[in-house]
C-alpha positions as CSV (number, residue, x, y, z in Angstrom):
1,M,-26.8,-5.7,7.6
2,E,-24.8,-2.6,7.9
3,T,-25.9,0.4,5.9
4,I,-23.7,2.7,3.9
5,A,-24.2,5.5,6.5
6,E,-22.6,3.3,9.1
7,K,-19.5,2.7,7.0
8,R,-18.0,6.1,7.6
9,F,-14.4,5.2,8.3
10,P,-11.6,5.2,5.7
11,A,-10.4,1.8,4.6
12,T,-7.4,0.4,6.4
13,P,-4.2,-0.6,4.5
14,K,-5.2,-4.3,5.1
15,R,-8.7,-3.7,3.6
16,K,-7.2,-2.1,0.5
17,Q,-4.7,-4.9,0.1
18,E,-7.5,-7.5,0.3
19,A,-9.5,-5.5,-2.3
20,R,-6.4,-5.3,-4.5
21,K,-6.0,-9.1,-4.5
22,K,-9.6,-9.3,-5.7
23,G,-8.9,-6.9,-8.6
24,Q,-10.6,-3.9,-7.0
25,V,-8.2,-1.1,-7.6
26,L,-8.2,2.6,-8.3
27,K,-8.2,2.9,-12.1
28,S,-9.8,5.3,-14.6
29,Q,-10.4,3.7,-18.0
30,E,-11.0,7.2,-19.4
31,L,-7.5,8.2,-18.4
32,T,-6.0,5.2,-20.2
33,S,-8.0,6.0,-23.4
34,A,-7.1,9.7,-23.2
35,V,-3.4,9.1,-22.8
36,M,-3.5,6.6,-25.7
37,L,-5.2,9.2,-27.9
38,L,-2.8,11.9,-26.8
39,A,0.2,9.7,-27.6
40,L,-1.2,8.7,-30.9
41,V,-1.9,12.4,-31.9
42,G,1.6,13.5,-30.6
43,L,3.3,10.8,-32.7
44,L,1.1,11.5,-35.7
45,K,2.4,15.1,-35.8
46,L,5.9,13.7,-36.4
47,W,4.8,10.7,-38.4
48,L,2.3,12.4,-40.7
49,P,4.8,13.6,-43.4
50,H,6.3,10.1,-43.6
51,M,2.8,8.6,-43.8
52,F,2.0,10.8,-46.8
53,N,5.1,9.8,-48.6
54,G,4.4,6.2,-47.8
55,M,0.9,6.5,-49.0
56,A,2.2,8.1,-52.3
57,E,4.5,5.2,-52.7
58,L,1.7,2.8,-51.9
59,F,-0.5,4.3,-54.6
60,S,2.3,4.2,-57.1
61,Y,2.9,0.6,-56.4
62,V,-0.8,-0.3,-56.8
63,T,-1.1,1.5,-60.1
64,E,2.0,-0.1,-61.5
65,I,0.8,-3.7,-60.7
66,S,0.5,-5.8,-63.8
67,V,-3.0,-6.8,-64.9
68,E,-1.8,-10.3,-65.7
69,W,-2.6,-12.0,-62.4
70,N,-1.3,-15.4,-61.3
71,N,-1.0,-17.1,-57.9
72,R,2.5,-16.0,-57.3
73,L,1.7,-12.4,-58.2
74,V,-1.3,-12.3,-55.9
75,W,0.8,-13.6,-53.0
76,E,3.6,-11.1,-53.6
77,V,1.2,-8.2,-53.8
78,M,-0.6,-9.2,-50.6
79,V,2.7,-9.6,-48.7
80,T,4.1,-6.3,-50.0
81,L,0.9,-4.4,-49.3
82,S,0.7,-5.8,-45.8
83,W,4.3,-4.9,-45.1
84,K,4.0,-1.4,-46.4
85,C,0.8,-0.8,-44.3
86,F,2.6,-2.2,-41.2
87,L,5.5,0.2,-41.7
88,L,3.0,3.1,-42.0
89,L,0.6,2.2,-39.1
90,G,2.9,0.0,-36.9
91,P,4.5,2.9,-35.0
92,L,1.1,4.4,-34.2
93,F,-0.2,1.1,-32.8
94,L,3.1,0.6,-30.9
95,A,2.9,4.1,-29.4
96,S,-0.8,3.5,-28.3
97,A,0.2,0.1,-26.8
98,V,3.2,1.5,-24.9
99,A,1.1,4.4,-23.6
100,A,-1.7,2.1,-22.5
101,I,0.7,-0.2,-20.6
102,L,2.5,2.7,-19.0
103,I,-0.6,4.5,-17.8
104,N,-2.1,1.3,-16.5
105,Y,1.1,0.5,-14.6
106,L,1.2,3.9,-13.1
107,Q,-2.4,3.6,-11.9
108,V,-2.5,0.0,-10.7
109,G,1.2,-1.2,-10.5
110,S,2.1,-4.8,-10.9
111,L,-1.0,-6.9,-10.4
112,L,-1.9,-10.4,-11.5
113,T,-5.3,-11.8,-10.3
114,V,-8.0,-14.1,-11.7
115,E,-10.7,-12.9,-9.3
116,T,-12.2,-10.6,-11.9
117,I,-12.7,-13.4,-14.4
118,K,-14.1,-15.9,-12.0
119,P,-17.8,-16.7,-12.7
120,K,-20.2,-15.2,-10.1
121,I,-23.8,-16.2,-9.5
122,S,-24.7,-12.6,-8.7
123,R,-23.9,-11.5,-12.3
124,L,-26.7,-13.8,-13.5
125,S,-29.2,-12.1,-11.2
126,P,-31.8,-9.9,-13.1
127,I,-32.0,-7.5,-10.1
128,E,-28.2,-7.0,-10.0
129,G,-28.2,-6.5,-13.8
130,L,-30.9,-3.8,-13.5
131,K,-28.8,-2.1,-10.8
132,R,-25.8,-2.1,-13.1
133,M,-27.9,-0.8,-16.0
134,F,-29.7,2.0,-14.1
135,G,-27.3,2.6,-11.2
136,V,-25.1,5.6,-10.5
137,K,-22.2,4.2,-12.4
138,A,-24.3,3.6,-15.5
139,L,-25.5,7.2,-15.3
140,V,-22.0,8.5,-15.0
141,Q,-20.9,6.5,-18.0
142,L,-23.8,7.8,-20.0
143,I,-23.0,11.4,-19.1
144,K,-19.3,10.9,-20.0
145,S,-20.3,9.4,-23.4
146,L,-22.7,12.3,-24.1
147,I,-20.0,14.8,-23.2
148,K,-17.5,13.0,-25.5
149,V,-19.9,13.0,-28.4
150,G,-20.7,16.6,-27.8
151,I,-17.1,17.6,-27.7
152,I,-16.3,15.7,-30.9
153,G,-19.3,17.2,-32.6
154,Y,-18.4,20.7,-31.5
155,F,-14.8,20.5,-32.6
156,L,-15.8,18.9,-35.9
157,F,-18.2,21.7,-36.6
158,D,-15.6,24.3,-35.6
159,V,-13.0,22.8,-37.9
160,L,-15.4,22.6,-40.8
161,R,-16.6,26.2,-40.2
162,S,-13.1,27.6,-40.0
163,N,-12.0,25.8,-43.2
164,V,-15.2,26.0,-45.2
165,D,-13.5,28.0,-48.0
166,V,-10.9,25.3,-48.4
167,F,-13.1,22.5,-49.6
168,P,-14.2,24.0,-53.0
169,G,-10.5,24.3,-53.9
170,L,-9.9,20.6,-53.4
171,Q,-11.5,19.9,-56.8
172,G,-8.5,21.4,-58.6
173,L,-5.9,19.4,-56.6
174,N,-4.5,15.9,-57.1
175,V,-5.1,13.0,-54.7
176,I,-1.8,13.6,-52.7
177,Q,-2.4,17.3,-52.2
178,S,-6.0,16.7,-51.2
179,T,-4.9,14.0,-48.7
180,V,-2.4,16.4,-47.1
181,I,-5.0,19.1,-46.6
182,L,-7.6,16.7,-45.2
183,G,-5.0,15.1,-43.0
184,N,-4.1,18.4,-41.5
185,L,-7.7,19.1,-40.8
186,L,-8.2,15.7,-39.2
187,Y,-5.0,16.2,-37.1
188,E,-6.4,19.6,-35.8
189,L,-9.6,17.8,-34.9
190,A,-7.8,15.0,-33.2
191,W,-5.5,17.3,-31.2
192,K,-8.3,19.4,-29.8
193,T,-10.3,16.2,-29.0
194,A,-7.3,14.6,-27.2
195,V,-6.8,17.7,-25.0
196,A,-10.5,17.8,-24.1
197,F,-10.4,14.1,-23.3
198,I,-7.5,14.5,-21.0
199,I,-9.4,17.1,-19.0
200,I,-12.4,14.7,-18.9
201,A,-10.1,11.8,-17.8
202,I,-8.6,13.9,-14.9
203,L,-12.2,14.6,-13.7
204,D,-13.1,10.9,-14.1
205,F,-10.0,9.9,-12.1
206,I,-11.1,12.1,-9.3
207,Y,-14.5,10.5,-9.4
208,Q,-13.1,7.0,-9.5
209,W,-10.9,7.8,-6.5
210,Y,-14.0,9.0,-4.6
211,D,-16.0,6.0,-5.7
212,Y,-13.1,3.6,-4.8
213,E,-12.7,5.1,-1.3
214,K,-16.5,5.1,-0.7
215,N,-16.9,1.5,-1.7
216,L,-14.1,0.5,0.7
217,R,-15.2,2.5,3.7
218,M,-15.6,0.5,6.9
219,S,-17.9,0.5,9.9
220,H,-16.6,0.6,13.4
221,Q,-17.5,-3.1,13.8
222,E,-15.4,-4.0,10.8
223,I,-12.4,-2.1,12.1
224,K,-12.7,-3.9,15.4
225,E,-13.0,-7.3,13.7
226,E,-9.9,-6.5,11.5
227,Y,-8.0,-5.5,14.6
228,K,-8.9,-8.7,16.3
229,Q,-7.7,-10.7,13.2
230,T,-4.4,-8.8,12.9
231,E,-3.5,-7.8,16.4
232,G,-5.6,-10.4,18.3
233,D,-8.5,-10.0,20.7
234,P,-7.7,-7.1,23.1
235,Q,-9.3,-9.0,26.0
236,L,-7.3,-12.1,25.2
237,K,-4.1,-10.1,24.8
238,A,-4.7,-8.5,28.2
239,Q,-5.3,-11.9,29.8
240,I,-2.1,-13.2,28.2
241,K,-0.1,-10.3,29.5
242,K,-1.6,-10.8,33.0
243,Q,-0.6,-14.4,33.0
244,Q,2.9,-13.5,31.8
245,R,3.2,-10.9,34.6
246,Q,2.0,-13.6,37.1
247,L,4.6,-16.1,35.8
248,A,7.3,-13.5,36.0
249,M,6.3,-12.6,39.5
250,R,6.4,-16.2,40.6
251,R,9.8,-16.7,39.0
252,M,11.1,-13.6,40.6
253,M,9.8,-14.7,44.1
254,E,11.4,-18.1,43.6
255,D,14.8,-16.5,42.6
256,L,14.4,-14.2,45.6
257,K,14.9,-17.2,48.0
258,G,18.6,-17.4,46.9
259,A,19.4,-13.7,47.4
260,D,22.1,-12.5,49.7
261,V,20.4,-9.3,50.8
262,V,17.3,-7.2,50.4
263,I,17.8,-3.4,50.4
264,T,14.7,-1.4,51.4
265,N,13.4,2.2,51.4
266,P,12.0,1.1,54.0
267,T,8.3,0.9,52.8
268,H,8.1,1.9,49.1
269,F,11.0,0.0,47.5
270,S,12.7,-3.4,47.9
271,V,15.6,-4.7,45.9
272,A,17.2,-8.1,46.3
273,L,20.8,-8.6,45.4
274,K,22.9,-11.7,44.9
275,Y,26.6,-12.2,44.2
276,D,27.7,-15.3,42.2
277,S,31.3,-15.0,40.9
278,Q,30.7,-18.0,38.5
279,K,27.8,-16.3,36.9
280,Y,28.6,-12.5,36.9
281,S,31.6,-10.4,37.8
282,A,29.5,-8.1,39.9
283,P,26.4,-8.4,42.2
284,Y,23.1,-8.5,40.3
285,V,19.4,-7.9,41.0
286,V,17.3,-11.0,41.4
287,A,14.1,-9.2,42.5
288,K,12.7,-5.7,42.9
289,G,9.3,-4.2,43.6
290,Q,7.4,-1.2,44.8
291,D,4.7,-0.8,47.4
292,E,2.8,-4.1,47.7
293,V,5.4,-6.1,45.8
294,A,8.1,-4.5,48.0
295,L,6.2,-5.7,51.2
296,K,5.9,-9.2,49.6
297,I,9.7,-9.3,48.9
298,R,10.5,-8.4,52.5
299,E,8.0,-11.1,53.7
300,I,9.6,-13.8,51.7
301,A,13.1,-12.6,52.7
302,R,12.1,-12.9,56.4
303,D,10.7,-16.4,55.8
304,N,14.0,-17.5,54.2
305,Y,16.3,-15.7,56.7
306,I,17.7,-13.3,54.2
307,V,19.2,-10.1,55.6
308,I,17.1,-7.0,55.2
309,M,18.9,-3.7,55.2
310,E,17.4,-0.2,55.1
311,D,19.2,2.2,52.8
312,K,16.8,4.8,51.2
313,H,19.2,6.2,48.6
314,L,20.7,2.9,47.5
315,A,17.3,1.2,47.3
316,R,15.9,4.0,45.1
317,A,19.0,4.1,42.9
318,L,19.0,0.3,42.4
319,Y,15.3,0.3,41.6
320,A,15.6,3.1,39.1
321,Q,18.8,2.0,37.3
322,V,18.9,-1.8,37.4
323,E,16.5,-4.3,35.9
324,I,16.0,-7.8,37.1
325,G,18.9,-10.0,36.0
326,Q,21.3,-7.0,35.4
327,T,24.4,-6.3,37.3
328,V,24.9,-3.3,39.5
329,P,26.4,-0.3,37.7
330,A,29.9,0.8,38.5
331,D,28.9,4.0,40.3
332,L,27.1,1.8,42.9
333,Y,29.8,-0.8,43.4
334,K,31.2,0.8,46.5
335,A,27.9,1.1,48.3
336,V,26.8,-2.4,47.3
337,A,30.2,-3.9,48.3
338,E,29.9,-2.3,51.8
339,V,26.4,-3.8,52.2
340,L,27.5,-7.3,51.1
341,A,30.6,-7.2,53.3
342,F,28.3,-6.4,56.2
343,V,25.9,-9.2,55.2
344,Y,28.7,-11.7,54.9
345,R,30.0,-10.8,58.4
346,I,26.5,-11.3,59.8
347,N,26.1,-14.7,58.1
348,K,29.5,-15.8,59.4
349,R,28.5,-15.0,62.9
350,K,25.2,-16.8,62.5
351,K,27.1,-19.9,61.3
352,F,29.6,-19.6,64.1
353,Y,27.0,-19.5,66.8
354,S,24.8,-22.1,65.3
355,A,27.8,-24.4,65.2
356,K,28.3,-24.0,68.9
């Protein structure tokens, strides 16, 4: 079992993607709540005068209702009151909902997963339950709650202390006037609280980021295992590459047997050329090699009676500029043509004397 100390490497993109599929994402609930409160308070500043007028109309409507109740009247009153309350409070709820959706999208993005609601046996464990109750996260939540309560209490005390001379004068005002004054006081309290909660939310987001990165940290062994899963076992890949090189070498040596000439350095480089007018418009390289491979090419060329010519500069140029299967570049046409012409003359002589 690996300890936390061993998991000291940052999470890879693959690890984060897997965690995201499980619903483990970087998200601060405090930031969501604070933005919702700030949006509500901001809209309330513009909506408050309209709310007061609406409340005045609501009170007037209630006081003018006839005392002679019947089923139809009760139904009409309930529908009317519900609609008037919706018109007053609906924009506030809508602003909070839009703010919540927007801030959650900015934090998490588009994500749909059922992993977080799947039943887990570990949640039924008393030990795990105690860890959640008395763990670091629970302590952080407690501290945040206490700070919030302290902030609300402080601002409430400050607002009451600053307006203590206002409250005795409320006795001489009507309901609408008293409501306006109290509403402004509540708005002042809400605005100060919202700003303070935003600061707390930013600090909480930083903590959530730290906790998220810490929980996803990986050990050296986990990184190796992930690399094996994504890129394949390094030893297996090396073995495959070795086999591929061996197959390519065998194929090259087999193609070498049909070459027209082998041009050498004489010891460090060997390049085998072939001219087939039906395949290419120019001579092309069928094999090339350096050091040990060059010696092997010359050995196979001798065994198959292929002409071997020494030309240091041409051998080096062909080895550096032309890959196996590619045609000779235009700047080497003349030199290669001279070599092939010489080879063809030699081959004609061989055929002439063998025929005799």
